[in-house]
C-alpha positions in Angstrom: -55.6 -69.2 -8.6 -55.9 -72.7 -10.0 -53.5 -75.3 -8.8 -54.5 -78.3 -10.9 -51.2 -78.4 -12.7 -49.2 -78.2 -9.4 -50.8 -80.6 -7.0 -52.8 -83.9 -6.9 -55.9 -83.5 -4.7 -58.6 -85.7 -3.2 -62.1 -84.2 -2.9 -63.5 -84.1 0.7 -66.9 -83.6 2.1 -68.6 -80.3 1.2 -69.1 -77.8 4.0 -71.7 -75.1 4.8 -70.2 -71.7 5.6 -72.1 -68.9 7.4 -73.2 -66.3 4.9 -72.9 -68.5 1.8 -76.0 -70.0 0.4 -74.4 -73.1 -1.2 -72.1 -75.9 -0.2 -68.4 -75.3 -0.6 -66.4 -78.2 -2.1 -63.2 -78.9 -0.1 -60.1 -80.8 -1.1 -57.0 -82.3 0.6 -53.7 -82.1 -1.1 -52.3 -85.6 -1.7 -49.0 -84.5 -3.2 -47.2 -82.3 -5.6 -47.1 -83.3 -9.3 -43.8 -84.2 -10.7 -42.3 -81.5 -13.0 -43.1 -83.8 -16.0 -46.8 -83.0 -15.5 -46.4 -79.3 -15.2 -46.9 -76.6 -17.8 -44.0 -74.3 -18.3 -44.8 -70.7 -19.3 -42.2 -68.2 -20.3 -43.1 -64.7 -21.5 -41.4 -61.4 -22.1 -43.0 -57.9 -22.6 -41.4 -57.8 -26.1 -44.2 -60.2 -27.2 -42.6 -63.5 -26.7 -44.8 -66.3 -25.2 -43.8 -69.9 -24.9 -46.0 -72.6 -23.3 -44.7 -76.1 -22.9 -46.6 -79.1 -21.6 -43.7 -81.2 -20.3 -45.6 -84.4 -20.1 -45.9 -84.5 -23.9 -42.1 -84.4 -24.5 -39.4 -87.1 -24.1 -36.2 -86.2 -22.3 -34.4 -85.9 -25.6 -37.1 -83.6 -27.0 -36.8 -81.4 -23.9 -33.0 -81.2 -24.4 -33.4 -80.4 -28.1 -35.8 -77.5 -27.4 -33.4 -76.2 -24.7 -30.5 -76.3 -27.1 -32.5 -74.5 -29.8 -33.5 -71.8 -27.4 -29.8 -71.4 -26.3 -28.7 -71.2 -29.9 -31.3 -68.5 -30.6 -30.2 -66.5 -27.6 -26.6 -66.6 -28.7 -27.6 -65.4 -32.2 -29.4 -62.4 -31.0 -27.0 -61.5 -28.2 -25.4 -58.1 -28.9 
């Protein structure tokens, strides 16, 4: 699992582990990234996939997208 979109890290000294023929890179977690840096992924088995990079959107744009999705959900609600 990659965590590059969840945490900020600092690389540490590589280590040698028994049974592994190469150095293993190690990292220390410095902190969690704010939600504004995260990618949001929503999917549904019906074939709907939405990926949003929050850092590329202003607050107003996020609200607009949310309102559009709510409007769509209300239109297709039985």
